[in-house]
Residue frames as a rotation matrix with the C-alpha (Angstrom) as fourth column:
MET 1
-0.403 0.773 -0.490 -7.97
-0.871 -0.158 0.466 29.90
0.282 0.614 0.737 23.98
LYS 2
-0.225 0.410 0.884 -10.55
-0.602 0.655 -0.457 27.41
-0.766 -0.635 0.100 25.18
ASP 3
-0.964 -0.067 0.258 -11.34
0.108 0.788 0.607 24.18
-0.243 0.613 -0.752 23.37
LYS 4
-0.578 0.774 -0.258 -14.47
-0.815 -0.533 0.228 24.83
0.039 0.342 0.939 21.28
THR 5
-0.325 0.476 -0.817 -15.60
-0.107 0.840 0.532 21.24
0.940 0.260 -0.222 21.79
CYS 6
-0.767 0.031 -0.641 -15.99
0.623 0.276 -0.732 21.82
0.155 -0.961 -0.231 25.53
ARG 7
-0.388 0.745 0.543 -19.56
-0.181 -0.639 0.748 22.95
0.904 0.192 0.383 26.15
CYS 8
-0.318 0.406 0.857 -21.92
-0.947 -0.180 -0.266 23.18
0.047 -0.896 0.441 29.11
SER 9
-0.933 -0.138 0.332 -22.77
-0.214 0.955 -0.205 19.78
-0.288 -0.263 -0.921 30.57
TRP 10
-0.140 0.975 0.170 -26.49
-0.071 0.161 -0.984 20.18
-0.988 -0.150 0.046 29.75
CYS 11
0.055 0.135 -0.989 -25.89
-0.924 -0.370 -0.101 20.52
-0.380 0.919 0.104 26.01
ASN 12
0.517 0.212 0.829 -26.94
0.014 0.967 -0.256 17.32
-0.856 0.144 0.497 24.24
MET 13
-0.345 -0.810 -0.475 -24.10
-0.543 -0.241 0.805 16.73
-0.766 0.535 -0.356 21.81
LYS 14
-0.708 0.161 0.687 -26.32
0.516 0.783 0.348 14.41
-0.482 0.600 -0.638 19.74
ASN 15
0.409 0.902 0.140 -28.76
0.835 -0.308 -0.457 17.21
-0.369 0.304 -0.879 18.89
GLN 16
-0.479 -0.678 0.557 -27.32
0.859 -0.493 0.138 19.68
0.181 0.545 0.819 16.36
LEU 17
0.234 0.666 0.708 -30.15
0.352 -0.737 0.577 22.14
0.906 0.114 -0.407 17.02
TYR 18
0.923 0.095 -0.373 -29.27
0.383 -0.124 0.915 22.14
0.041 -0.988 -0.151 20.71
ILE 19
0.007 -0.995 -0.099 -25.57
0.930 -0.030 0.367 22.62
-0.368 -0.095 0.925 19.99
GLU 20
-0.410 -0.120 0.904 -26.34
0.667 -0.715 0.208 25.60
0.622 0.688 0.374 17.73
TYR 21
0.657 0.697 0.289 -28.65
0.241 -0.557 0.795 27.08
0.714 -0.452 -0.534 20.37
HIS 22
0.715 -0.457 -0.528 -25.97
0.618 0.060 0.784 26.69
-0.327 -0.887 0.325 23.05
ASP 23
-0.218 -0.959 0.183 -23.19
0.927 -0.145 0.345 28.09
-0.304 0.245 0.921 20.87
ASN 24
-0.698 -0.110 0.708 -25.05
0.566 -0.690 0.451 31.00
0.439 0.715 0.544 19.28
GLU 25
0.015 0.828 0.561 -28.01
0.032 -0.561 0.827 32.04
0.999 0.005 -0.035 21.46
TRP 26
0.709 0.387 -0.589 -28.05
0.533 0.252 0.807 30.86
0.461 -0.887 -0.028 25.06
GLY 27
0.364 -0.542 -0.757 -26.46
0.796 -0.241 0.555 33.40
-0.483 -0.805 0.344 27.34
VAL 28
-0.580 -0.513 0.633 -25.87
0.773 -0.593 0.227 35.97
0.259 0.621 0.740 24.62
PRO 29
-0.588 0.365 -0.722 -26.98
0.291 -0.738 -0.609 39.41
-0.755 -0.568 0.327 25.88
THR 30
-0.481 0.568 0.668 -30.19
0.846 0.103 0.523 40.15
0.228 0.817 -0.530 23.99
TYR 31
-0.749 0.189 -0.635 -31.69
0.133 -0.896 -0.423 43.60
-0.649 -0.401 0.646 23.52
ASP 32
-0.877 0.435 -0.205 -34.02
-0.298 -0.157 0.942 42.94
0.378 0.886 0.267 20.60
ASP 33
-0.440 0.779 0.447 -37.63
-0.786 -0.094 -0.611 43.07
-0.434 -0.620 0.653 21.80
ARG 34
0.326 0.570 -0.754 -38.72
-0.864 0.504 0.007 40.57
0.384 0.649 0.657 19.15
LEU 35
-0.193 -0.491 -0.849 -36.34
-0.074 0.871 -0.487 37.91
0.978 -0.032 -0.205 20.47
LEU 36
-0.933 -0.089 0.349 -36.98
-0.339 -0.110 -0.934 38.89
0.122 -0.990 0.072 24.10
TYR 37
-0.060 0.988 0.141 -40.67
-0.972 -0.026 -0.235 38.30
-0.229 -0.151 0.962 23.47
GLU 38
0.268 0.114 -0.957 -40.11
-0.585 0.808 -0.068 35.00
0.766 0.578 0.283 21.67
MET 39
-0.640 -0.588 -0.494 -38.16
0.048 0.611 -0.790 33.66
0.767 -0.529 -0.363 24.64
LEU 40
-0.793 0.430 0.433 -40.81
-0.583 -0.329 -0.743 35.01
-0.177 -0.841 0.511 27.01
VAL 41
0.312 0.882 -0.352 -43.36
-0.936 0.348 0.044 32.90
0.161 0.316 0.935 25.12
LEU 42
0.214 -0.259 -0.942 -41.22
-0.329 0.889 -0.320 29.76
0.920 0.378 0.105 24.96
GLU 43
-0.737 -0.651 0.183 -39.84
-0.386 0.183 -0.904 29.61
0.555 -0.737 -0.386 28.50
PRO 44
-0.286 0.664 0.691 -43.21
-0.898 0.065 -0.435 29.01
-0.334 -0.745 0.578 30.24
PHE 45
0.633 0.515 -0.579 -43.85
-0.709 0.686 -0.164 26.07
0.312 0.514 0.799 27.90
GLN 46
-0.273 -0.831 -0.485 -40.73
-0.363 0.556 -0.748 24.44
0.891 -0.028 -0.453 29.37
ALA 47
-0.328 0.148 0.933 -42.31
-0.945 -0.047 -0.325 24.21
-0.004 -0.988 0.155 32.85
GLY 48
0.394 0.429 0.813 -42.47
-0.560 0.813 -0.158 20.51
-0.729 -0.393 0.561 33.70
LEU 49
0.961 -0.117 0.251 -40.55
0.269 0.598 -0.755 19.59
-0.062 0.793 0.606 30.54
SER 50
0.024 -0.995 -0.099 -37.03
0.729 -0.051 0.683 20.00
-0.685 -0.088 0.724 29.20
TRP 51
0.135 -0.064 -0.989 -35.80
-0.410 -0.912 0.002 22.99
-0.902 0.405 -0.150 27.24
GLU 52
-0.865 -0.502 0.015 -34.68
-0.217 0.401 0.890 20.57
-0.453 0.766 -0.455 24.54
THR 53
-0.383 0.820 0.425 -38.33
0.821 0.513 -0.251 19.52
-0.424 0.253 -0.869 24.04
VAL 54
0.532 0.572 -0.625 -39.36
0.281 -0.815 -0.507 23.16
-0.799 0.095 -0.594 23.56
LEU 55
-0.188 -0.711 -0.677 -36.37
-0.529 -0.508 0.680 23.93
-0.828 0.486 -0.281 21.35
ASN 56
-0.866 -0.134 0.481 -37.15
0.245 0.726 0.643 20.98
-0.435 0.675 -0.596 19.08
LYS 57
-0.033 0.948 0.317 -40.66
0.979 0.095 -0.180 22.43
-0.201 0.305 -0.931 18.61
ARG 58
-0.378 -0.189 -0.906 -39.55
0.327 -0.943 0.060 26.06
-0.866 -0.274 0.419 18.28
GLU 59
-0.987 -0.007 -0.159 -40.26
-0.144 -0.383 0.913 26.40
-0.067 0.924 0.377 14.56
ALA 60
-0.464 0.880 -0.103 -43.70
0.683 0.429 0.591 24.85
0.564 0.204 -0.800 15.02
PHE 61
-0.017 0.397 -0.918 -44.35
0.864 -0.456 -0.214 27.31
-0.503 -0.797 -0.335 17.85
ARG 62
-0.743 -0.337 -0.578 -43.21
0.055 -0.892 0.449 30.18
-0.667 0.301 0.682 15.63
LYS 63
-0.893 0.448 0.035 -45.67
0.059 0.039 0.997 29.14
0.446 0.893 -0.062 12.92
ALA 64
-0.221 0.864 -0.453 -48.54
0.872 0.382 0.304 28.41
0.436 -0.328 -0.838 15.34
PHE 65
0.244 0.246 -0.938 -48.06
0.789 -0.613 0.044 31.70
-0.564 -0.751 -0.344 17.22
ASP 66
0.874 0.292 0.388 -47.86
0.480 -0.635 -0.605 33.96
0.070 0.715 -0.695 14.14
GLY 67
0.221 -0.895 0.387 -44.12
0.476 -0.247 -0.844 34.55
0.851 0.371 0.371 14.27
PHE 68
-0.133 -0.202 -0.970 -44.30
0.991 -0.061 -0.123 35.56
-0.034 -0.978 0.208 17.95
VAL 69
-0.679 0.042 0.733 -45.90
0.172 -0.961 0.215 38.92
0.714 0.272 0.645 17.14
PRO 70
-0.846 0.321 -0.426 -47.48
0.470 0.071 -0.880 40.08
-0.252 -0.945 -0.211 20.41
GLU 71
-0.681 0.611 -0.403 -49.90
-0.627 -0.771 -0.110 42.43
-0.378 0.178 0.908 18.62
LYS 72
-0.305 0.558 -0.772 -51.41
-0.609 0.508 0.608 39.36
0.732 0.656 0.185 16.91
ILE 73
-0.661 -0.035 -0.750 -51.25
0.353 0.867 -0.352 37.00
0.662 -0.498 -0.561 19.88
CYS 74
-0.947 0.282 -0.151 -53.08
0.030 -0.390 -0.920 39.35
-0.319 -0.876 0.361 22.24
THR 75
-0.384 0.846 -0.371 -56.11
-0.919 -0.388 0.066 39.17
-0.088 0.366 0.926 19.91
TYR 76
-0.849 0.038 -0.526 -56.44
-0.131 0.951 0.280 35.38
0.511 0.306 -0.803 19.99
ASP 77
-0.069 0.909 0.412 -59.93
-0.986 -0.126 0.113 34.14
0.155 -0.398 0.904 20.77
GLU 78
0.135 0.203 0.970 -61.40
-0.584 0.807 -0.087 30.78
-0.800 -0.555 0.227 21.75
ILE 79
0.977 0.203 -0.067 -61.35
-0.163 0.506 -0.847 29.58
-0.138 0.838 0.528 18.13
LYS 80
0.372 -0.916 -0.148 -57.60
-0.591 -0.111 -0.799 30.21
0.716 0.385 -0.583 17.93
ILE 81
-0.183 -0.406 0.895 -57.06
-0.955 0.291 -0.064 28.56
-0.235 -0.867 -0.441 21.33
GLU 82
0.592 0.477 0.650 -58.88
-0.319 0.879 -0.355 25.44
-0.740 0.003 0.672 20.07
GLU 83
0.898 -0.339 -0.282 -56.73
-0.242 0.155 -0.958 25.51
0.368 0.928 0.057 16.92
LEU 84
-0.028 -0.960 0.278 -53.58
-0.857 -0.120 -0.501 25.62
0.514 -0.252 -0.820 19.06
LEU 85
-0.034 0.088 0.996 -54.85
-0.807 0.585 -0.079 22.83
-0.589 -0.806 0.051 21.31
ALA 86
0.861 0.397 0.318 -55.34
-0.120 0.766 -0.632 20.68
-0.495 0.505 0.707 18.20
ASN 87
0.630 -0.694 -0.348 -51.81
-0.642 -0.212 -0.737 21.38
0.438 0.688 -0.579 16.90
LYS 88
0.973 -0.210 -0.090 -49.79
0.229 0.880 0.416 18.20
-0.008 -0.425 0.905 17.50
ASP 89
0.333 -0.908 0.255 -46.53
0.582 -0.014 -0.813 19.98
0.742 0.419 0.524 16.68
ILE 90
-0.257 -0.382 0.888 -46.55
-0.444 -0.769 -0.460 22.21
0.859 -0.512 0.028 19.76
ILE 91
-0.922 0.023 -0.387 -46.98
0.356 0.444 -0.822 21.66
0.152 -0.896 -0.417 23.50
ARG 92
-0.304 0.915 0.266 -50.74
0.013 -0.275 0.961 21.69
0.952 0.296 0.072 23.98
ASN 93
-0.547 0.127 -0.827 -51.50
0.837 0.118 -0.535 23.07
0.030 -0.985 -0.171 27.40
ARG 94
0.307 0.804 0.509 -54.54
0.753 -0.532 0.388 25.32
0.582 0.264 -0.769 27.68
LYS 95
0.798 0.021 -0.602 -53.27
0.496 -0.590 0.637 27.24
-0.342 -0.807 -0.482 30.72
LYS 96
-0.234 -0.956 -0.174 -49.92
0.544 -0.277 0.792 27.96
-0.805 0.091 0.586 29.07
ILE 97
-0.489 0.145 0.860 -51.63
0.824 -0.248 0.510 29.04
0.287 0.958 0.001 25.84
GLU 98
0.613 0.780 0.124 -54.01
0.662 -0.594 0.457 31.32
0.430 -0.198 -0.881 27.73
ALA 99
0.505 -0.531 -0.681 -51.07
0.488 -0.474 0.732 32.74
-0.712 -0.702 0.019 29.70
THR 100
-0.532 -0.723 0.441 -49.26
0.758 -0.175 0.628 33.44
-0.377 0.668 0.641 26.41
ILE 101
-0.036 0.625 0.780 -52.25
0.765 -0.484 0.424 35.45
0.643 0.612 -0.461 25.16
ASN 102
0.866 0.344 -0.362 -52.53
0.499 -0.555 0.666 37.33
0.028 -0.757 -0.653 28.45
ASN 103
0.230 -0.884 -0.406 -48.78
0.571 -0.215 0.792 37.96
-0.788 -0.414 0.456 28.58
ALA 104
-0.341 -0.301 0.890 -48.76
0.927 -0.266 0.266 39.37
0.157 0.916 0.370 25.03
ARG 105
0.568 0.643 0.514 -51.08
0.501 -0.765 0.404 42.18
0.653 0.028 -0.757 26.12
ILE 106
0.903 -0.240 -0.357 -48.94
0.252 -0.376 0.891 42.90
-0.348 -0.895 -0.279 29.18
PHE 107
-0.081 -0.952 0.294 -45.70
0.876 0.073 0.477 42.76
-0.475 0.296 0.829 27.16
LEU 108
-0.115 0.117 0.986 -47.14
0.773 -0.613 0.163 45.53
0.624 0.781 -0.020 24.96
GLU 109
0.891 0.446 0.089 -48.13
0.264 -0.668 0.696 47.54
0.370 -0.596 -0.713 28.06
ILE 110
0.539 -0.772 -0.336 -44.59
0.496 -0.031 0.868 47.24
-0.681 -0.634 0.366 29.44
GLN 111
-0.279 -0.617 0.735 -43.15
0.960 -0.164 0.227 48.31
-0.019 0.769 0.638 26.07
LYS 112
0.327 0.502 0.801 -45.39
0.533 -0.798 0.282 51.37
0.781 0.334 -0.528 26.08
GLU 113
0.982 0.096 -0.160 -44.51
0.186 -0.438 0.879 52.27
0.014 -0.894 -0.448 29.66
TRP 114
0.452 -0.888 -0.086 -40.74
0.280 0.050 0.959 51.71
-0.847 -0.457 0.271 29.35
GLY 115
0.202 -0.368 -0.908 -40.18
-0.826 -0.561 0.043 52.57
-0.525 0.741 -0.418 25.67
ASP 116
0.108 -0.092 -0.990 -39.23
-0.653 0.744 -0.140 48.97
0.749 0.662 0.020 24.98
PHE 117
0.949 0.288 -0.127 -39.13
-0.120 0.704 0.700 45.68
0.291 -0.650 0.702 26.85
SER 118
0.263 -0.942 -0.208 -35.34
0.605 0.329 -0.725 45.57
0.752 0.065 0.656 26.70
THR 119
-0.367 -0.363 0.856 -35.04
-0.328 -0.811 -0.484 48.69
0.871 -0.458 0.179 28.84
TYR 120
0.529 0.669 0.523 -37.47
-0.758 0.094 0.646 47.17
0.383 -0.737 0.557 31.35
ILE 121
0.945 -0.078 -0.318 -35.76
0.163 0.955 0.248 43.76
0.284 -0.286 0.915 31.68
TRP 122
0.111 -0.994 -0.021 -32.19
0.641 0.087 -0.763 45.07
0.760 0.071 0.646 31.70
HIS 123
0.118 -0.078 0.990 -32.88
-0.483 -0.875 -0.011 47.78
0.867 -0.477 -0.141 34.30
PHE 124
0.948 0.311 0.073 -33.11
-0.220 0.470 0.854 45.07
0.231 -0.826 0.514 36.97
SER 125
0.564 -0.819 -0.109 -29.39
0.805 0.514 0.297 44.28
-0.187 -0.255 0.948 36.55
GLU 126
0.533 -0.295 -0.793 -28.49
-0.093 -0.952 0.292 47.91
-0.841 -0.082 -0.535 35.80
GLY 127
0.790 -0.122 -0.601 -27.56
-0.613 -0.146 -0.777 46.79
0.007 0.982 -0.190 32.28
LYS 128
-0.252 -0.958 0.139 -24.91
-0.965 0.260 0.043 44.39
-0.077 -0.123 -0.989 33.55
VAL 129
0.321 0.198 -0.926 -24.50
-0.354 0.932 0.076 40.68
0.879 0.303 0.369 32.83
ILE 130
0.356 -0.132 0.925 -24.43
-0.919 0.131 0.372 38.64
-0.171 -0.983 -0.074 36.03
ARG 131
-0.182 -0.521 -0.834 -22.09
-0.577 0.743 -0.338 35.65
0.796 0.419 -0.436 36.09
GLU 132
-0.285 0.069 0.956 -23.34
-0.870 0.399 -0.289 32.72
-0.401 -0.915 -0.053 38.15
THR 133
-0.376 0.121 -0.919 -23.79
-0.534 0.782 0.321 28.99
0.757 0.612 -0.229 37.75
GLY 134
-0.832 -0.021 -0.554 -25.48
0.282 0.844 -0.456 26.15
0.477 -0.536 -0.696 39.54
LYS 135
-0.790 0.599 -0.130 -28.68
-0.161 -0.406 -0.899 28.02
-0.592 -0.690 0.417 40.35
SER 136
-0.585 0.684 0.435 -32.29
0.787 0.351 0.508 27.64
0.195 0.639 -0.744 39.29
LYS 137
0.639 0.690 0.340 -33.43
0.569 -0.721 0.396 30.93
0.518 -0.059 -0.853 40.84
SER 138
-0.564 -0.813 -0.144 -31.96
0.748 -0.429 -0.507 34.00
0.351 -0.393 0.850 42.50
GLU 139
-0.327 0.399 -0.857 -32.91
0.524 -0.678 -0.515 37.23
-0.786 -0.617 0.013 44.23
LEU 140
-0.812 -0.033 -0.583 -32.96
-0.404 -0.689 0.602 38.83
-0.421 0.724 0.546 40.79
SER 141
-0.803 0.545 -0.241 -35.38
0.071 0.489 0.869 36.27
0.592 0.681 -0.432 39.35
ASP 142
-0.401 0.661 -0.635 -37.51
0.904 0.174 -0.390 36.55
-0.147 -0.730 -0.667 42.51
THR 143
-0.490 0.134 -0.861 -37.71
0.122 -0.968 -0.220 40.34
-0.863 -0.213 0.458 42.04
ILE 144
-0.861 0.132 -0.491 -38.51
-0.506 -0.312 0.804 40.17
-0.048 0.941 0.335 38.33
ALA 145
-0.729 0.624 -0.281 -41.08
0.481 0.759 0.439 37.38
0.487 0.185 -0.854 38.77
LYS 146
-0.315 0.605 -0.731 -42.85
0.799 -0.247 -0.549 39.46
-0.513 -0.757 -0.405 41.43
ASP 147
-0.575 0.060 -0.816 -42.80
-0.253 -0.961 0.108 42.54
-0.778 0.269 0.568 39.20
LEU 148
-0.909 0.255 -0.330 -44.13
-0.276 0.226 0.934 40.63
0.313 0.940 -0.135 36.19
LYS 149
-0.545 0.736 -0.401 -46.86
0.808 0.589 -0.016 39.18
0.224 -0.333 -0.916 38.40
LYS 150
-0.420 0.346 -0.839 -47.71
0.382 -0.771 -0.509 42.71
-0.823 -0.534 0.192 39.57
TYR 151
-0.756 0.110 -0.646 -48.22
-0.582 -0.565 0.585 43.63
-0.301 0.818 0.491 35.92
GLY 152
0.293 0.938 0.183 -50.45
-0.771 0.345 -0.535 40.57
-0.565 0.015 0.825 35.57
MET 153
-0.125 -0.397 -0.909 -48.22
-0.853 0.511 -0.105 38.11
0.507 0.762 -0.402 33.72
LYS 154
0.677 0.433 0.595 -48.82
-0.657 0.720 0.224 34.41
-0.332 -0.543 0.772 34.29
PHE 155
0.948 -0.302 0.104 -46.69
0.317 0.929 -0.190 31.25
-0.040 0.213 0.976 34.25
LEU 156
0.291 -0.888 0.356 -43.56
0.095 -0.343 -0.934 33.27
0.952 0.306 -0.015 34.98
GLY 157
0.995 -0.012 -0.103 -42.46
0.104 0.054 0.993 32.24
-0.007 -0.998 0.055 38.45
THR 158
0.582 -0.812 -0.051 -38.92
-0.640 -0.496 0.587 32.69
-0.502 -0.309 -0.808 39.74
THR 159
-0.053 -0.624 0.779 -37.54
0.149 0.767 0.625 29.45
-0.987 0.150 0.052 38.22
THR 160
0.445 0.284 0.849 -38.98
0.861 0.125 -0.493 30.20
-0.247 0.951 -0.189 34.78
VAL 161
0.994 -0.110 -0.012 -37.78
-0.110 -0.974 -0.196 33.79
0.010 0.196 -0.981 34.98
TYR 162
0.311 -0.939 0.147 -34.29
-0.422 0.002 0.907 32.59
-0.852 -0.344 -0.396 35.95
ALA 163
-0.036 -0.275 0.961 -34.19
0.669 0.707 0.228 30.29
-0.742 0.651 0.159 32.90
TYR 164
0.794 0.393 0.463 -35.37
0.607 -0.550 -0.574 33.25
0.029 0.737 -0.675 30.81
LEU 165
0.840 -0.512 -0.181 -32.61
-0.422 -0.825 0.377 35.50
-0.342 -0.240 -0.908 32.20
GLN 166
-0.053 -0.864 0.501 -30.03
-0.020 0.503 0.864 32.86
-0.998 0.036 -0.044 31.33
ALA 167
0.208 0.211 0.955 -31.46
0.863 0.420 -0.280 32.42
-0.460 0.883 -0.095 27.83
ILE 168
0.851 0.233 0.471 -31.37
0.456 -0.772 -0.443 36.16
0.260 0.591 -0.763 27.08
GLY 169
0.067 -0.987 0.144 -27.94
0.656 -0.065 -0.752 36.72
0.752 0.145 0.643 28.60
VAL 170
0.550 0.096 0.830 -28.81
-0.491 -0.766 0.415 38.81
0.675 -0.636 -0.374 31.66
VAL 171
0.556 -0.406 0.726 -27.36
-0.576 0.441 0.688 35.88
-0.599 -0.801 0.011 33.59
CYS 172
0.131 -0.605 -0.785 -24.30
-0.810 0.392 -0.437 34.16
0.572 0.693 -0.439 32.13
GLY 173
0.546 0.192 0.816 -24.63
-0.725 0.596 0.346 30.59
-0.420 -0.780 0.464 33.36
HIS 174
0.625 -0.373 -0.685 -22.14
-0.404 0.597 -0.694 28.82
0.668 0.710 0.222 31.11
ASP 175
0.917 -0.341 -0.207 -20.09
0.392 0.666 0.635 26.16
-0.079 -0.663 0.744 32.90
GLU 176
0.571 -0.765 -0.298 -16.57
-0.353 -0.557 0.752 27.22
-0.741 -0.324 -0.588 33.87
LYS 177
-0.344 -0.761 0.550 -15.04
0.167 0.526 0.834 24.81
-0.924 0.379 -0.054 31.34
CYS 178
0.554 0.646 0.525 -17.33
0.654 0.052 -0.755 25.90
-0.515 0.762 -0.393 28.52
PHE 179
-0.389 -0.765 0.513 -15.53
0.918 -0.279 0.281 27.55
-0.072 0.581 0.811 25.63
LEU 180
0.138 0.537 0.832 -18.01
0.583 -0.723 0.370 30.44
0.801 0.434 -0.413 25.79
VAL 181
0.837 0.099 -0.538 -16.85
0.528 -0.405 0.747 31.65
-0.144 -0.909 -0.391 29.24
């Protein structure tokens, strides 16, 4: 049995929220479309920042983005965008906010086409978890990023998609010494 105090090197042991995220969410295979969508919203906001920054603002994002309900987000107009840009509790980047609105519509299209988003995202790995560490992108993330771009999604390049795949457990990226491996 591994020592439960041994976690991935990136986990800030001074941030209880980060520890809980590492121990209970990151890398856990996720099939729930609601959570898959939430992470699809949050990951692009990490671009140029740290995940810890986004995680610390997660509850504010949840409130600002109507509980991450894509049916609501895809209807946002300029008034709502201005409201989000004025919200000091979230990351205020117009292009990322506009991409979130755009991506909500496309997420719903993918759900309709595939039955659910889970089926879509997991088909790329044939339903299998891929174990790899030390990467920031892969052939898999390249393929998915290109496919999402084909659908019209924005701010989801290969590096962001790879982080997403790790977050939702398609890729298990826990360090070898981590108690979760």
